[in-house]
VOTI-42718 format. One line per 8 residues: number of its first residue (from 0); their letters; for each residue x, z, y of N, C-alpha, C. Coordinates in nm, 3 decimals. Atoms other than C-alpha are relative to their C-alpha. Layout:
BEGIN
NUM) A) X:Z:Y:X:Z:Y:X:Z:Y; ...
% end
This chain:
BEGIN
0) MRQVDEME) 0.053:0.101:0.093:-1.701:1.191:-3.706:-0.142:0.034:-0.041; 0.132:-0.045:0.041:-1.998:1.397:-3.811:-0.103:-0.025:0.110; 0.090:0.022:-0.113:-2.151:1.377:-3.460:-0.034:-0.149:0.014; 0.022:0.144:-0.008:-2.106:0.999:-3.461:-0.100:-0.045:-0.106; 0.091:0.033:0.110:-2.281:0.970:-3.799:-0.142:0.045:0.030; 0.132:-0.053:-0.033:-2.568:1.189:-3.679:-0.066:-0.084:0.110; 0.053:0.083:-0.109:-2.609:0.980:-3.361:-0.044:-0.135:-0.054; 0.037:0.129:0.060:-2.610:0.658:-3.564:-0.129:0.011:-0.079
8) KKLKTLEE) 0.122:-0.023:0.079:-2.877:0.804:-3.791:-0.122:0.013:0.092; 0.109:-0.017:-0.097:-3.090:0.905:-3.489:-0.040:-0.134:0.060; 0.028:0.130:-0.060:-3.058:0.561:-3.333:-0.072:-0.091:-0.098; 0.066:0.081:0.102:-3.159:0.397:-3.660:-0.148:0.037:-0.013; 0.139:-0.047:0.005:-3.474:0.612:-3.669:-0.080:-0.055:0.117; 0.068:0.052:-0.119:-3.560:0.506:-3.315:-0.022:-0.151:-0.013; 0.014:0.144:0.020:-3.499:0.141:-3.401:-0.118:-0.032:-0.092; 0.113:0.020:0.092:-3.748:0.171:-3.686:-0.132:0.018:0.072
16) KLNYSFKD) 0.122:-0.024:-0.078:-4.007:0.309:-3.445:-0.025:-0.115:0.099; 0.012:0.112:-0.092:-3.935:0.025:-3.203:-0.028:-0.131:-0.073; 0.011:0.121:0.081:-3.949:-0.226:-3.488:0.097:-0.107:0.049; -0.106:0.090:-0.047:-3.628:-0.377:-3.352:0.136:0.061:-0.032; -0.134:-0.046:0.033:-3.270:-0.350:-3.476:0.101:-0.061:0.096; -0.096:0.048:-0.100:-3.002:-0.377:-3.206:0.125:-0.056:-0.066; -0.127:0.059:0.046:-2.711:-0.609:-3.270:0.118:0.078:0.060; -0.101:-0.081:-0.068:-2.507:-0.411:-3.015:-0.062:0.136:0.031
24) KKNLTIAL) 0.061:-0.133:-0.015:-2.596:-0.040:-3.045:0.027:0.060:0.138; -0.033:-0.053:-0.132:-2.432:0.025:-2.709:-0.114:-0.024:0.099; 0.113:0.029:-0.089:-2.731:-0.138:-2.538:-0.105:0.111:-0.008; 0.099:-0.107:0.019:-2.964:0.124:-2.687:0.053:0.133:0.052; -0.060:-0.126:-0.046:-2.723:0.411:-2.615:-0.006:0.010:0.152; 0.006:-0.001:-0.147:-2.703:0.314:-2.246:-0.143:0.021:0.047; 0.141:-0.014:-0.038:-3.084:0.287:-2.229:-0.047:0.145:-0.008; 0.038:-0.140:0.021:-3.106:0.650:-2.344:0.083:0.096:0.083
32) THTSYANE) -0.092:-0.085:-0.078:-2.837:0.779:-2.105:-0.051:0.020:0.142; 0.050:-0.033:-0.134:-2.988:0.951:-1.801:0.116:0.017:0.097; -0.107:-0.010:-0.101:-2.791:0.953:-1.475:0.063:0.139:0.003; -0.053:-0.137:-0.003:-2.754:1.332:-1.499:0.110:0.017:-0.105; -0.101:-0.008:0.107:-2.560:1.294:-1.825:0.123:-0.083:0.037; -0.111:0.088:-0.040:-2.349:1.004:-1.695:0.083:0.066:0.109; -0.071:-0.066:-0.110:-2.261:1.197:-1.377:0.078:0.121:-0.049; -0.061:-0.122:0.050:-2.187:1.520:-1.560:0.125:-0.030:-0.083
40) NKLGIISS) -0.112:0.037:0.086:-1.951:1.342:-1.799:0.091:-0.106:0.062; -0.084:0.095:-0.075:-1.800:1.115:-1.530:0.010:-0.136:-0.070; 0.003:0.126:0.073:-1.908:0.800:-1.716:-0.014:-0.122:0.092; 0.018:0.111:-0.094:-1.984:0.592:-1.406:-0.140:-0.057:-0.004; 0.137:0.049:-0.017:-2.296:0.414:-1.288:-0.040:-0.101:-0.108; 0.035:0.102:0.099:-2.275:0.133:-1.547:-0.030:0.061:-0.137; 0.026:-0.066:0.128:-2.305:0.389:-1.827:-0.133:0.074:-0.003; 0.132:-0.063:-0.001:-2.643:0.527:-1.717:-0.105:-0.111:-0.014
48) NERLEFLG) 0.105:0.098:0.029:-2.979:0.359:-1.778:-0.069:-0.058:0.123; 0.068:0.044:-0.122:-3.067:0.288:-1.413:-0.005:-0.152:0.013; -0.005:0.147:-0.012:-2.957:-0.078:-1.419:-0.093:-0.065:-0.104; 0.090:0.053:0.103:-3.141:-0.142:-1.748:-0.146:0.027:0.037; 0.135:-0.033:-0.046:-3.447:0.032:-1.601:-0.047:-0.104:0.102; 0.029:0.104:-0.101:-3.436:-0.212:-1.306:-0.036:-0.131:-0.068; 0.024:0.125:0.072:-3.419:-0.507:-1.545:-0.129:0.008:-0.082; 0.117:-0.017:0.085:-3.683:-0.370:-1.782:-0.130:-0.003:0.079
56) DAILNLIV) 0.119:0.000:-0.086:-3.930:-0.317:-1.498:-0.043:-0.143:0.032; 0.031:0.139:-0.033:-3.907:-0.683:-1.399:-0.051:-0.075:-0.122; 0.040:0.070:0.123:-3.936:-0.805:-1.758:-0.139:0.043:-0.044; 0.132:-0.052:0.038:-4.234:-0.580:-1.833:-0.109:-0.061:0.087; 0.098:0.059:-0.091:-4.419:-0.704:-1.525:-0.023:-0.147:-0.031; 0.013:0.141:0.032:-4.347:-1.065:-1.620:-0.079:-0.020:-0.129; 0.067:0.017:0.129:-4.460:-1.025:-1.981:-0.148:0.035:0.009; 0.141:-0.038:-0.016:-4.781:-0.842:-1.890:-0.073:-0.102:0.086
64) SQYLYKKY) 0.061:0.101:-0.087:-4.849:-1.093:-1.611:-0.029:-0.128:-0.077; 0.016:0.122:0.079:-4.797:-1.386:-1.847:-0.114:0.014:-0.100; 0.106:-0.025:0.098:-5.023:-1.229:-2.110:-0.137:-0.006:0.068; 0.128:-0.003:-0.071:-5.302:-1.165:-1.858:-0.038:-0.139:0.049; 0.026:0.135:-0.052:-5.269:-1.514:-1.707:-0.056:-0.092:-0.108; 0.044:0.086:0.110:-5.312:-1.684:-2.045:-0.128:0.051:-0.066; 0.112:-0.061:0.072:-5.563:-1.441:-2.195:-0.130:-0.002:0.080; 0.119:-0.011:-0.085:-5.802:-1.421:-1.897:0.002:-0.107:0.109
72) PNYSEGEL) -0.009:0.113:-0.094:-5.817:-1.768:-1.730:-0.102:0.004:0.113; 0.104:-0.004:-0.103:-6.130:-1.684:-1.530:0.014:0.117:0.097; -0.021:-0.114:-0.090:-5.991:-1.373:-1.359:0.078:-0.044:0.123; -0.070:0.033:-0.125:-5.880:-1.393:-0.997:0.135:0.071:0.007; -0.132:-0.062:-0.021:-5.533:-1.301:-0.872:-0.015:0.150:0.026; 0.022:-0.141:-0.032:-5.670:-0.974:-0.734:-0.037:0.082:-0.122; 0.042:-0.069:0.122:-5.835:-0.878:-1.063:0.118:0.018:-0.096; -0.117:-0.007:0.089:-5.520:-0.959:-1.262:0.101:0.103:0.050
80) TKIRAKVV) -0.094:-0.095:-0.059:-5.308:-0.754:-1.022:-0.043:0.144:-0.027; 0.052:-0.135:0.024:-5.534:-0.450:-1.061:0.018:0.041:-0.146; -0.015:-0.031:0.143:-5.528:-0.470:-1.441:0.147:0.028:-0.033; -0.143:-0.019:0.025:-5.150:-0.507:-1.447:0.048:0.135:0.052; -0.041:-0.128:-0.058:-5.110:-0.204:-1.221:-0.042:0.117:-0.087; 0.047:-0.108:0.087:-5.314:0.008:-1.463:0.080:0.007:-0.130; -0.077:0.004:0.124:-5.107:-0.105:-1.762:0.145:0.038:0.024; -0.141:-0.026:-0.032:-4.762:-0.098:-1.601:0.005:0.117:0.099
88) CESSLAYV) -0.001:-0.119:-0.084:-4.787:0.255:-1.465:0.076:0.111:-0.071; -0.081:-0.108:0.056:-4.596:0.578:-1.519:-0.067:0.065:-0.120; 0.070:-0.066:0.111:-4.863:0.734:-1.741:0.002:-0.083:-0.127; 0.000:0.089:0.115:-4.883:0.430:-1.967:0.138:-0.009:-0.064; -0.138:0.010:0.050:-4.504:0.398:-1.998:0.042:0.129:-0.068; -0.036:-0.130:0.058:-4.462:0.770:-2.063:-0.072:0.021:-0.132; 0.074:-0.015:0.126:-4.733:0.758:-2.330:0.067:-0.078:-0.112; -0.072:0.080:0.100:-4.551:0.478:-2.512:0.126:0.073:-0.044
96) AREICVGD) -0.123:-0.074:0.032:-4.231:0.685:-2.490:-0.030:0.117:-0.093; 0.035:-0.115:0.084:-4.406:0.987:-2.643:-0.040:-0.045:-0.140; 0.043:0.049:0.132:-4.553:0.779:-2.925:0.119:-0.026:-0.092; -0.119:0.025:0.082:-4.202:0.689:-3.041:0.105:0.110:0.019; -0.085:-0.119:-0.013:-4.055:1.031:-2.947:0.131:-0.028:0.073; -0.120:0.033:-0.077:-3.808:0.892:-2.691:0.072:0.125:0.049; -0.060:-0.124:-0.051:-3.752:1.243:-2.555:0.101:0.062:-0.095; -0.091:-0.057:0.099:-3.577:1.340:-2.879:0.137:-0.065:0.001
104) YLLLGKGE) -0.124:0.077:0.007:-3.307:1.078:-2.826:0.075:-0.007:0.134; -0.060:0.008:-0.133:-3.232:1.116:-2.454:0.133:0.074:0.009; -0.124:-0.067:-0.035:-2.883:1.201:-2.332:-0.017:0.050:0.142; 0.029:-0.063:-0.130:-2.942:1.446:-2.046:0.111:0.094:0.041; -0.091:-0.101:-0.052:-2.725:1.657:-1.821:-0.057:0.138:-0.025; 0.045:-0.137:0.030:-2.746:2.033:-1.866:-0.114:0.045:0.091; 0.106:-0.038:-0.094:-2.961:2.074:-1.556:-0.134:-0.057:-0.038; 0.126:0.065:0.041:-3.224:1.824:-1.665:-0.047:0.056:-0.134
112) ESTGGRER) 0.034:-0.055:0.132:-3.212:1.962:-2.019:-0.069:0.135:0.014; 0.052:-0.137:-0.015:-3.280:2.317:-1.903:-0.133:0.007:0.076; 0.124:0.000:-0.077:-3.571:2.217:-1.677:-0.107:-0.091:-0.061; 0.104:0.075:0.069:-3.770:2.022:-1.936:0.003:-0.150:0.020; -0.012:0.143:-0.024:-3.635:1.674:-1.870:-0.049:-0.088:-0.113; 0.042:0.081:0.116:-3.720:1.555:-2.221:-0.150:-0.027:-0.001; 0.145:0.018:-0.005:-4.089:1.590:-2.142:-0.047:-0.050:0.137; 0.041:0.039:-0.135:-4.083:1.483:-1.776:-0.052:-0.144:0.002
120) ESILADTT) 0.068:0.129:-0.003:-4.321:1.194:-1.715:0.087:-0.111:0.058; -0.078:0.103:-0.068:-4.094:1.007:-1.476:0.121:-0.043:-0.083; -0.117:0.033:0.082:-3.789:1.026:-1.705:-0.040:-0.082:-0.122; 0.048:0.074:0.117:-3.986:0.908:-2.008:-0.040:-0.143:0.039; 0.042:0.133:-0.046:-4.139:0.618:-1.812:0.121:-0.087:0.033; -0.121:0.076:-0.036:-3.801:0.513:-1.670:0.079:-0.042:-0.124; -0.074:0.032:0.122:-3.643:0.528:-2.016:-0.068:-0.111:-0.079; 0.073:0.109:0.066:-3.917:0.306:-2.160:0.039:-0.133:0.062
128) EAIIGAVY) -0.041:0.123:-0.068:-3.831:0.045:-1.897:0.144:-0.036:-0.035; -0.140:0.025:0.035:-3.460:0.085:-1.977:0.012:-0.057:-0.141; -0.002:0.051:0.137:-3.527:0.028:-2.348:-0.046:-0.145:-0.003; 0.046:0.139:-0.010:-3.721:-0.288:-2.260:0.115:-0.089:0.048; -0.114:0.075:-0.050:-3.420:-0.406:-2.060:0.108:-0.015:-0.106; -0.103:0.002:0.105:-3.190:-0.318:-2.350:-0.036:-0.100:-0.110; 0.044:0.095:0.102:-3.397:-0.517:-2.601:0.023:-0.143:0.050; -0.019:0.134:-0.058:-3.388:-0.817:-2.366:0.148:-0.039:0.001
136) MDSDFKTT) -0.143:0.030:-0.006:-3.010:-0.795:-2.317:0.058:-0.022:-0.139; -0.049:0.009:0.138:-2.963:-0.764:-2.693:-0.057:-0.120:-0.074; 0.066:0.109:0.072:-3.194:-1.052:-2.787:-0.034:-0.115:0.094; 0.047:0.107:-0.089:-3.404:-1.295:-2.580:-0.141:0.033:0.047; 0.131:-0.027:-0.058:-3.730:-1.322:-2.391:-0.109:0.000:-0.107; 0.103:0.011:0.104:-3.937:-1.428:-2.695:-0.007:0.127:-0.084; -0.005:-0.121:0.082:-3.824:-1.130:-2.903:-0.052:0.121:0.078; 0.045:-0.111:-0.085:-3.878:-0.888:-2.614:-0.150:-0.006:0.021
144) NECLLDKF) 0.143:0.020:-0.019:-4.223:-1.034:-2.554:-0.079:0.050:-0.121; 0.069:-0.042:0.123:-4.326:-0.979:-2.917:0.007:0.151:-0.019; -0.021:-0.144:0.015:-4.182:-0.627:-2.925:-0.088:0.078:0.097; 0.078:-0.069:-0.104:-4.358:-0.530:-2.601:-0.150:-0.007:-0.026; 0.144:0.015:0.020:-4.700:-0.670:-2.678:-0.050:0.081:-0.119; 0.035:-0.085:0.113:-4.697:-0.481:-3.006:-0.036:0.140:0.047; 0.024:-0.134:-0.053:-4.694:-0.161:-2.798:-0.108:0.004:0.108; 0.084:-0.004:-0.119:-4.903:-0.263:-2.497:-0.132:-0.077:-0.010
152) EKDIVKAV) 0.116:0.088:0.001:-5.166:-0.515:-2.608:-0.133:0.076:-0.004; 0.124:-0.078:0.009:-5.431:-0.256:-2.703:-0.036:0.062:0.134; 0.026:-0.060:-0.130:-5.391:-0.086:-2.366:-0.045:-0.104:0.102; 0.042:0.108:-0.091:-5.424:-0.419:-2.183:-0.147:-0.032:-0.023; 0.139:0.032:0.033:-5.748:-0.498:-2.365:-0.093:0.111:0.048; 0.083:-0.113:-0.045:-5.883:-0.149:-2.289:-0.013:0.001:0.153; 0.004:0.004:-0.146:-5.792:-0.183:-1.921:-0.097:-0.107:0.048; 0.092:0.107:-0.037:-5.984:-0.510:-1.903:-0.144:0.038:-0.031
160) ANGDLFSD) 0.136:-0.034:0.044:-6.286:-0.378:-2.094:-0.063:0.110:0.084; 0.056:-0.118:-0.065:-6.324:-0.050:-1.907:0.035:0.013:0.148; -0.038:-0.008:-0.140:-6.162:-0.112:-1.573:0.101:0.108:0.029; -0.096:-0.108:-0.020:-5.937:0.189:-1.621:0.063:0.033:-0.135; -0.071:-0.019:0.126:-5.672:0.237:-1.888:-0.028:0.135:-0.064; 0.011:-0.133:0.056:-5.719:0.612:-1.926:-0.138:0.063:0.019; 0.127:-0.062:-0.037:-6.085:0.657:-1.831:-0.096:0.020:-0.117; 0.109:0.005:0.098:-6.271:0.597:-2.154:0.034:0.051:-0.140
168) YKTELQEK) -0.034:-0.049:0.133:-6.086:0.752:-2.447:-0.091:0.115:-0.041; 0.087:-0.113:0.031:-6.294:1.071:-2.426:-0.140:-0.048:-0.038; 0.133:0.053:0.027:-6.618:0.873:-2.415:-0.003:-0.069:-0.136; -0.007:0.071:0.128:-6.511:0.654:-2.706:0.005:0.097:-0.117; -0.009:-0.100:0.107:-6.421:0.958:-2.914:-0.133:0.070:-0.018; 0.129:-0.068:0.006:-6.750:1.129:-2.826:-0.103:-0.086:-0.073; 0.097:0.091:0.061:-6.947:0.822:-2.934:0.016:-0.008:-0.152; -0.024:0.004:0.145:-6.787:0.833:-3.280:-0.067:0.116:-0.072
176) YQKQANSK) 0.055:-0.120:0.064:-6.935:1.178:-3.341:-0.139:0.037:0.051; 0.124:-0.043:-0.065:-7.252:1.184:-3.129:-0.122:-0.001:-0.093; 0.114:0.006:0.092:-7.481:1.098:-3.424:-0.012:0.124:-0.088; 0.002:-0.120:0.083:-7.390:1.421:-3.598:-0.057:0.117:0.082; 0.068:-0.106:-0.073:-7.631:1.689:-3.483:0.075:0.133:-0.011; -0.058:-0.134:-0.003:-7.519:2.040:-3.390:0.154:-0.001:-0.011; -0.146:0.012:0.004:-7.161:1.920:-3.358:0.051:-0.030:0.141; -0.050:0.015:-0.135:-6.942:1.923:-3.052:0.152:-0.015:0.001
184) IKYSILKE) -0.144:0.017:-0.020:-6.601:1.800:-2.947:0.045:0.096:0.109; -0.051:-0.098:-0.096:-6.397:2.064:-2.768:0.148:-0.028:0.031; -0.139:0.015:-0.043:-6.074:2.041:-2.567:0.055:0.138:0.036; -0.060:-0.132:-0.023:-5.838:2.337:-2.551:0.146:-0.015:0.042; -0.139:0.004:-0.047:-5.514:2.388:-2.356:0.087:0.079:-0.096; -0.094:-0.065:0.090:-5.232:2.467:-2.595:0.102:0.081:0.080; -0.098:-0.068:-0.085:-4.976:2.553:-2.326:0.024:-0.082:0.126; -0.041:0.067:-0.123:-4.842:2.467:-1.982:0.150:0.021:0.017
192) EGPEHDKI) -0.144:-0.012:-0.020:-4.479:2.396:-1.900:0.039:-0.059:0.134; -0.055:0.054:-0.123:-4.275:2.335:-1.588:-0.045:0.074:0.123; 0.036:-0.064:-0.127:-4.290:2.447:-1.225:-0.133:-0.050:0.052; 0.133:0.035:-0.051:-4.614:2.430:-1.027:-0.007:-0.143:0.051; 0.003:0.134:-0.058:-4.515:2.104:-0.855:0.022:-0.111:-0.104; -0.028:0.100:0.104:-4.427:1.930:-1.183:-0.041:0.053:-0.137; 0.049:-0.065:0.122:-4.639:2.098:-1.450:-0.048:-0.103:-0.102; 0.048:0.083:0.111:-4.710:1.943:-1.790:-0.099:0.083:-0.081
200) FFMNVFFN) 0.104:-0.068:0.078:-5.032:2.037:-1.973:-0.003:-0.059:-0.142; 0.009:0.041:0.141:-5.052:2.026:-2.354:-0.142:0.032:-0.048; 0.141:-0.015:0.033:-5.405:1.972:-2.486:-0.027:-0.038:-0.146; 0.049:0.033:0.133:-5.569:1.977:-2.830:-0.149:-0.036:0.009; 0.142:0.031:0.007:-5.905:1.821:-2.916:-0.048:0.030:-0.141; 0.055:-0.045:0.129:-6.122:1.967:-3.193:-0.140:-0.054:-0.021; 0.138:0.029:0.038:-6.436:1.865:-3.378:-0.037:0.097:-0.111; 0.038:-0.105:0.096:-6.609:2.154:-3.556:0.122:0.078:-0.048
208) EKLLGSGK) -0.120:-0.082:0.025:-6.286:2.354:-3.533:0.113:-0.076:-0.070; -0.105:0.080:0.063:-6.088:2.069:-3.695:0.080:-0.073:0.107; -0.087:0.065:-0.098:-5.787:1.945:-3.494:-0.001:-0.151:-0.022; 0.004:0.146:0.009:-5.831:1.574:-3.420:0.124:-0.066:0.059; -0.115:0.060:-0.065:-5.538:1.509:-3.189:0.054:0.088:0.111; -0.065:-0.076:-0.107:-5.303:1.636:-2.920:0.053:-0.096:0.105; -0.053:0.085:-0.107:-5.183:1.505:-2.586:0.061:0.081:0.111; -0.066:-0.064:-0.113:-4.984:1.581:-2.275:-0.035:-0.078:0.127
216) GRNKKEAE) 0.027:0.068:-0.126:-5.045:1.505:-1.909:0.040:0.083:0.119; -0.039:-0.070:-0.122:-4.961:1.593:-1.552:-0.114:0.085:0.058; 0.113:-0.085:-0.036:-5.308:1.744:-1.513:-0.088:0.012:-0.124; 0.084:-0.026:0.118:-5.580:1.868:-1.748:-0.079:-0.123:-0.042; 0.080:0.119:0.030:-5.787:1.551:-1.723:0.083:-0.103:-0.077; -0.086:0.097:0.068:-5.498:1.326:-1.820:0.039:0.048:-0.140; -0.035:-0.055:0.131:-5.399:1.560:-2.104:-0.115:-0.016:-0.099; 0.117:0.020:0.085:-5.755:1.544:-2.240:-0.011:-0.145:-0.046
224) QMAAKQAL) 0.006:0.141:0.035:-5.748:1.165:-2.228:0.106:-0.037:-0.104; -0.108:0.029:0.094:-5.415:1.155:-2.411:-0.028:0.060:-0.139; 0.038:-0.062:0.127:-5.545:1.394:-2.678:-0.107:-0.085:-0.069; 0.106:0.085:0.055:-5.854:1.175:-2.724:0.059:-0.131:-0.051; -0.062:0.125:0.042:-5.634:0.865:-2.744:0.071:0.017:-0.135; -0.068:-0.022:0.127:-5.423:1.016:-3.022:-0.101:0.019:-0.113; 0.104:-0.021:0.101:-5.738:1.127:-3.207:-0.058:-0.134:-0.046; 0.053:0.131:0.035:-5.874:0.771:-3.193:0.100:-0.079:-0.083
232) SLLGDQNE) -0.105:0.070:0.074:-5.542:0.634:-3.315:0.008:0.052:-0.144; -0.006:-0.058:0.133:-5.534:0.876:-3.608:-0.123:-0.034:-0.082; 0.123:0.038:0.070:-5.895:0.800:-3.696:0.010:-0.144:-0.048; -0.017:0.140:0.037:-5.806:0.430:-3.697:0.089:-0.014:-0.120; -0.092:0.003:0.114:-5.517:0.493:-3.936:-0.070:0.042:-0.129; 0.072:-0.051:0.117:-5.747:0.686:-4.171:-0.097:-0.103:-0.056; 0.100:0.097:0.041:-5.998:0.401:-4.176:0.061:-0.129:-0.054; -0.064:0.124:0.044:-5.741:0.133:-4.256:0.017:-0.003:-0.153
% end
């Protein structure tokens, strides 16, 4: 009973971060259930998040495509396709998952748990798609559309403005401080985790020894961009 209460409390916290309350909590639980956990506990294929991931991927592509089609009427099919690919990518999906701490709620098998599955880029990205599928199954297209754009619209606009979703966070952060003489932004690796073929880098960004933000990535460059992105987000919150 205690475990059930704790799980319900965790799911409620995640719902608050998603800004969506599930009518059927089972939809969210399945979205968080990795195949390794389902297999280990003999739950069957319908109890893992793979089917919801399949659905969520299609819905995400449709919603982003619809947004781009309406928002940018003068862009060609090729241009729209390139922008969508930059937004609907593993790095972008995993970043959204980290922002709402999806890794804390995952149900993983012991093997995945012991090898850092909660931080693995591919698992986080797949789970984000599964959650999108779960929201759709629990509600409707309109609700899912609103919930998704709340998380992705800023990244879409950045992809259009800069041509690359993750290319300009460092530059944007640098520009905020460049007027201050004798000051410098520095990036520092906090730690590295995982095997050589699947390593995750943890990066901090400092300004005059003050920590501005932190980020993770599959290489140092991506980790720096993610740290800069968090710093910009935190600066925005401070200015509101």
